N, C-alpha and C positions, 0 to 999 in steps of 0.2 A: 504494500500500500504506500502510496506517495505521502511524504510527510506533510505536504501542503494540504492535501485532502483531509488527512487525519486532524490537523489543526483546525481547519475550517469546520469540519463536522463537530469536533469537540466544542469549538467556540459557539456554534449555532445551538448546540444542546444547552450549554451553560447560559447563553443569552436568553433562550426561551424559558428556562427555569427561573432565572432572576426576574424576567418580565412578568411571568405568571405570579410570582410571589409578591412583587411590589405593586402591580397594577391589576389585580384580579377583578376589581370593580369596574375598571375602564373597559368599554366595549368599542371596538373600532369597526366601523361599517365601510364597505367598499361600494361605491356607486360610480360606474364608468360614465365619462362625459359623452353626451350625445354628439358633440362636435367631432369626436374620434370615431363614431360609427360610420363605416364605409357604405352601409346600405346594401342593396342587392347588386350582384354582379351584372354588368351590361351584357346580357345574353339574348340573342335573337332566336327565340324558341322556334319560329317558323323555319329559319335557315337550318337549325339543328335537325328539325324533323325531315327536311328535304335531304340533307346529307346522310342521315341515318337510313332513310328509305333507299337511297342510292347504294349505300354500302351493303344493305341487306339483299338488294336485288342484284348486286354484282355489276352495277353500271357506273360506280364511282371511278373516275379516271385516276389512275396511279401513274405518275410520271416520275421515273427514277431520277432524272437529272434535276428536277425541281426539289425533290426530297434531299438529294445530295447537296445542292446549293444552300438550302435552308439549314442543314446540319453544319456545314462549314461556316456559314454566317453566324450561327448561334455560338459555335466554338470560338470564333474570333471575338465576339462580343464578351463572352465570359472571360477570355484571357485579357482583354483590354480593361475590364473592370477590376481585375485582381492586382 
């Protein structure tokens, strides 16, 4: 076990025990801000249904070069952000 993990775990236990002993009557409530709520994801349900039907019926076009280009572009973006 890493010594840092052991110290952190022991400190968390000690801190929780002392907090429980000193402030047992205090009650902390958590209420997230509505400003931070992202809401529903922007999904076009009709477009999803069309694509799902095309995949199920076997008519969805799979173009290997477009897939490869997208994979390469995604890899480049991930490397640029790191």
